[in-house]
C-alpha positions as CSV (number, residue, x, y, z in Angstrom):
1,M,9.4,-5.4,8.8
2,A,10.1,-1.9,7.5
3,E,10.1,1.3,9.5
4,W,8.4,4.2,7.9
5,A,7.3,7.5,9.5
6,G,8.3,6.1,12.9
7,V,6.1,3.0,12.7
8,K,6.8,-0.6,11.8
9,L,5.1,-1.9,8.7
10,T,5.2,-5.3,7.1
11,R,6.8,-5.6,3.7
12,R,3.4,-5.6,2.0
13,E,2.1,-2.7,4.1
14,A,5.2,-0.7,3.1
15,E,4.5,-1.5,-0.6
16,V,0.9,-0.4,-0.2
17,A,2.0,2.7,1.7
18,A,4.4,3.6,-1.1
19,H,1.5,3.5,-3.5
20,I,-0.7,5.5,-1.2
21,A,2.0,8.1,-1.0
22,A,2.3,8.1,-4.8
23,G,-1.4,9.0,-5.0
24,H,-2.7,5.7,-6.3
25,S,-6.3,4.6,-5.5
26,N,-7.1,1.3,-3.9
27,P,-8.2,-0.3,-7.2
28,E,-4.9,0.9,-8.8
29,I,-2.9,-0.5,-6.0
30,A,-4.8,-3.8,-6.3
31,D,-4.0,-4.1,-10.0
32,R,-0.4,-3.2,-9.6
33,L,0.2,-5.6,-6.7
34,V,-2.1,-8.3,-8.0
35,L,-4.3,-8.2,-4.9
36,S,-8.1,-7.9,-4.4
37,V,-9.4,-4.5,-3.6
38,R,-10.6,-5.8,-0.3
39,T,-7.1,-7.0,0.6
40,V,-5.8,-3.5,-0.2
41,Q,-8.5,-2.0,1.9
42,T,-7.4,-4.1,4.8
43,H,-3.7,-3.1,4.4
44,V,-4.8,0.6,4.1
45,S,-6.8,0.3,7.3
46,R,-3.9,-1.3,9.2
47,I,-1.6,1.4,7.9
48,Y,-4.0,4.1,9.1
49,T,-4.2,2.5,12.5
50,K,-0.4,2.3,12.8
51,L,0.1,5.9,11.7
52,G,-2.7,7.1,14.0
53,V,-4.6,8.8,11.1
54,T,-8.2,8.5,9.7
55,T,-7.9,10.0,6.2
56,R,-5.8,9.3,3.2
57,A,-4.6,12.9,2.9
58,T,-3.3,12.8,6.5
59,A,-1.6,9.4,5.8
60,V,0.1,10.8,2.7
61,S,1.3,13.8,4.6
62,R,2.6,11.7,7.5
63,L,4.3,9.2,5.1
64,A,5.9,12.0,3.1
65,R,7.3,13.5,6.3
66,G,8.5,10.1,7.6
67,R,11.1,9.5,4.8
68,D,11.5,9.9,1.1
69,V,8.9,7.9,-0.8
70,P,10.5,4.9,-2.4
71,E,10.0,4.3,-6.1
72,V,6.8,2.5,-6.7
73,V,7.2,-0.6,-8.9
74,G,4.6,-3.1,-10.0
75,N,4.3,-6.7,-8.7
76,R,7.7,-8.2,-7.7
77,G,6.3,-11.7,-7.4
78,G,4.6,-11.0,-4.1
79,G,1.1,-11.8,-5.3
80,R,-0.2,-15.3,-5.2
81,P,-1.2,-17.1,-8.4
82,G,-4.9,-17.1,-9.0
83,A,-5.5,-14.0,-6.9
84,R,-8.5,-12.0,-7.9
85,G,-6.3,-9.2,-9.3
86,A,-5.1,-11.6,-12.0
87,E,-8.7,-11.9,-13.2
88,R,-8.8,-8.2,-13.9
89,R,-5.9,-8.3,-16.3
90,R,-6.9,-8.2,-19.9
């Protein structure tokens, strides 16, 4: 678990949150983390609930105030082989 902006996030939620804070869209996050867009939407929804926000702009603001945004990197081996994101790669 990681703590960010005063809330506990799972490792994957923290990765998704970093991408949200960096201004990436859900499809961009899915491609970078080799996840389906639906899985990213689920993580985003859980992050919003934990932060107590309803919009992406408010989430970005809250995340930015919580701590410095970590550097966003691509997949670090966290995606599972055969995930839908892998199908989108060309």
